[in-house]
N, C-alpha and C positions, 0 to 999 in steps of 0.2 A: 524119538530118537535123541539122546542127550547132545546138548552142544559144548563143544569144547572150549574151554575158556582160555582166551589169549591175553596175556596181561600186557602186551605192547599195543593192543587195539585201542582206536579213538572213538568216542561217541559221535554220531552224526551231527553237523553243524546246527540244525534246527532244534536240536536237543541241547546244545551247549547255552547255558544261562548268560554267560557275558555277551555271546554272540547276538542274543535276543535283546538284551538292553542296548546295545549299539545301534542295532536295526531300528528299534522303536525310537530312539533318539534323532537319527538320520531322518526318518519319516516326518518327525515332528518339525525338523528345521525347514524340510522340504515344504512344508504346509504353511508355515510362518511365511516363508519367502513368496509363496504363491499368493496369499492373502495380501501382502503389501504391495506386490506387482499390481494386483487387480485394483486396490485402492487408489494407487498413484494414477494408473491409466484413466480410472472414472474421474477423479479429481481434474485431470488436464483436460479431458473432453469438456467438462461443465465449464472451465475457465475459459476455454475456447469459444463455448456458446455465448457466455457473458459478454465476452470481447466483441464478437460478431453482432450482438444485440446493440452494444453501446456505439459501435460504428455505424450501423443503420439508423439508430436514433439520431446522431448528431451528425449526419452526412453533411447537412447544410450548416454552414458556419453562422455563428451569432452576429448580430450587426457590429457589436462592441465587446471584445472579450474582457473578462474581469481578471485583472492581475492578482496572482495569489500573494499572501503576505511575504514581504522580505525580511521581516524582522520579528522577533518574539512580540515587542510591543505593538506592532501592527496587528499582529494575530490576535492580540488581547482586546483591540477595539479602540485603540488610542485615536486613530483617524476619525472614527465615527463619534467618538466622545468630543472631539473638538468640533467637528461639523455640526453636531446637535446643539452644543452647549454655547458655542462662541459665534459661528457664521450666522448672519441674519439674511433677511430679505429672500429666503428660500434658496439660498446659493449652495453649492457643493464643490468640493475641491477638483473632481473630474472635469468641471466645465471651466475651469482656470486656466490661463496660460502659466508657463513655468516662471515667467518673470513678475507674475502677480506678487507683491509683498505677503500675501496670505499663504501662498504656496511655498514661497522662499521660507518664511517662518516655520511652517510644517516640517519642510525637509530639514531645517536647523534642529528643530526639536526631535525629529526621529534620528538624525545621523550624525549631527555635530555636536549637540549639547551634551556636556560630560555630567549633566545631572541625571541623565538617562530616567526622565519622568515616565510613569506609566497612567493608565487610564483613571486611576482613582487617587492620583497624587494631588494633595489638597491645594498646591500652587500651580497645577498645570494651566489653567485658563489664564490667571494673570502673568505668568511668565510667557505664555504664548501670545497674549495680548501685547505685551511690551516688546517682544520679537517683532510682530507685525509693526507696531510703530517705528522700531528702528529700520526696518527695510523700507517701509513707507516714506521715511524721512532722509533716506540715503545716510545712514550712520557714518558709513566711511568717509563722508566728506566733512564730517562735524569737526569743530576746532578742538573739542575736548573729549576724550574717554568713548569714542564712537567707533573706532577700527580696531577689531580683534586680530587683524592680520589675516594672511591668505589661508593658513590652517587653524584659525581660532585660538592661537597660542599666547596672544597679548592678553593677559588677565588683568593687569593693574595699571593706573595712571596717578601721576600726583598733580594736585592742583593748589595752587597757593590761595588760602582763605585770608581775605584782609580782615575778616571779623574776628576769626580766630588768631590772625597774625602769625600763621605757620603753614607749612605745606602738609596738605591732607591726602592719603591715599585712598582711591576709590577702585571699584571694580570696572572693568571696561565692558560696555555693553555687547552682548551676545558672547561674552566669555563663560566659562564655566562656573564663575563665582555666582553666589546667591543673588537673585534680581535685587534683593534689598541692599546689596552692596554696590550695586551699578550707581555711577555718577548721577546725581539728581534724583535718585529714587529714594524714598524714605517709606520705612515700614513700622507698624505697630509692633508691640512686643509678642504677638502671635503671629507675625510674619506675614501680615496682610499689607499690601501696598495702599498707602494713603496719600501720598504726594509724588507728583513728577514734575520737577522744575529743570527747564532746560532753555534758559534765556540767553540770547545773543550767542548761539552755538552752531550757527550756519545749518539749521535743519531746513531741508528742502523737500517740498512735496505736499501731498494732499492728506488732511486729517482721515485716518481710516475710521469707519465706524465700529471697528473691532474694538475700540476704546472701552467699549462697554463691557469687556472681559475683565476690567479693572473695577469691579462692581462696588467696592467700599471706598474708591477714590474721593478724596475730600479737597484736593488741590490739584489743579492742572496749570502750570504756568509756562507757556511757549511763546513768550513774547520776543521780539526783535529778531525774528528769523525770516525765512522766506516761504512760508506756508501760504498756498494759494488754492483756489477752488473754493468750495462751499463748507460750511459747518454742517456736520452730518445730523439728520434728523434724531438719530439714535442718541445723541448726547443727552436728551431728556431722561434717559434710562439711568443716569449717574446721580440718583437721587440723593446721595450723601454729599454731593459736591458742595463745598462752601465758598471757593474761590475759583473763578476762571478767569485766566488772564491770556488772552491772544492778541493783545494790542501789537502794533507796528509789524503787520505782516502784509500779505496781499490777499487777504480773503475778499471773496465778492458773492453777490447772490442775496437771497432773501434770508434775513436771519429766521432760523425755524421756529414755529410757534410751540415746538415741544419743549423749548428751554424754558417756558413758563412752568415746566412741571418741577424744575429745580427750586422747589419750595424752601430749602435750607440755604440758599445762595445768599451770601454777604457781600461778596465783591465781584462785579462783573466788569472786566477792562476789554473792550472791543476797539478802542480808538485807534485812529491812523492806519485805517487800511488802505488808504491812498494819501499821496502828498510826501512819503518817505520814499526817496529814490534809493531803494536798496537794491544790490546786485549780489547774488550768491552763486557759487559754482559748484556743480554736482561733481562726484567722484570721477564721472566719465567724461568732465571738462565742460559739459553744457552750462551755459549761464542762465540764470533765472532773474528775471527783473519784475519786482513787485508793482510797479508802476503801470503793468499791462495785466490784462485779465488772463488767469491761468498761467502766471508767470512769465507771460510773453508768447506762449504757444498761440494765443490769440492776439493779433496786432491791433488791439482796441484798449484804450485806456481805461485802467481800472477805477471804478468810482466807489469802491468798497461795499459794504453790506447795505441792504435796501430793506423796506418795509416800514412798519409803524408800531408805535407802542400803543397797543390797545388796552381795553380794559383788563385784559388777564394780567397785567403788570402788577396788579393788586396782589397777585398770588405770592409775590417776593416778599413776603412780610418780615423777613430777617435782612433785608438788603440795607447795606450801609454806604456802598459807594458804587455808582453805576457811571462808566465812562464810556460814551458812544460817539465822541466827536470824530471829525475827519472820515465820514461815511455819508450815506445818501439816504438817511432815514427822512421819511415825509409824514405829512399829516399832523393834526394836533396830538399832543400828549393826553392820553386818557387821564381824566380826573382822579382815576383810581390810585393814581402815583401819589396823591396826597395822604393815602391811608399806610404809606410805609413810613410808620413811625421811627424806625431807627435810621432812616436814609439822611446822611449828613453831607453827601457831596453827589452831584448830579450834572452831567454835560452831555450836550447833545450836538451841538454846533461847534 
């Protein structure tokens, strides 16, 4: 039977091409959404399992938490660099009090010093070593160029030089200036500290053994201050030292035998560790008396350095002047002192 053609009739939807395209596209989108939902649910489940494992593994707190790095330079290992390269005697920063000069110097290096040194800075050790010296010797109490101000904003000081007959500008210790410009510090052309001279400047404290950070130091002159305690054994590691002047302070104890390792030494002045009634005042107002042991913290008269000059004195083959009077050295002087061919002045009593 023939079917009558109707010009207004529309084909069924499943035979409409456009309808089929839209349908396939919609199904594809639904599939993509389904896949994304499955992936998200799976990842969240795994993350929850990991967190649960971590919680169960660390349910017991550790005895001492390790603080995360607080600065970029700490994360770089600057603390470890200083601890391994400067600290001696198997010490570490974590075991020190916050008032320890070494910790205070570390804090300054990390948070206050405008130089912003990093672990591979060539002058890191020497700048840190000088900072330790500043804190150990209470630089805020110094007569000249030791107080950088509350916010380390004081950068320069002017000192009249009788030699040059004029006023000379220097950098203040613990300021952002180069350590080579700090008052009393001299460097060679390559920026290495060669000399520290702080005579009669109201230095108060104990000599830090971190002075060894100044590895190429040739002259250390800290005479006429209120330095008490003992001379650190580590001073023997300053094997470039030519001149050591610590006279007119309040040192005590045995002169360390490691000093004989300073074979390049030409001038040694340790005289007048007692008999000079010197009084210094710390920045907190505490007074230090060199006539007493440990600056007066021990109420016993200071008798200066002790020990004797043994045969090892012959190692000082470059020695020209040795001043040891006003101390308590005992025993006979070793004959080896006669081998010091350049020695022109010697005093022990």
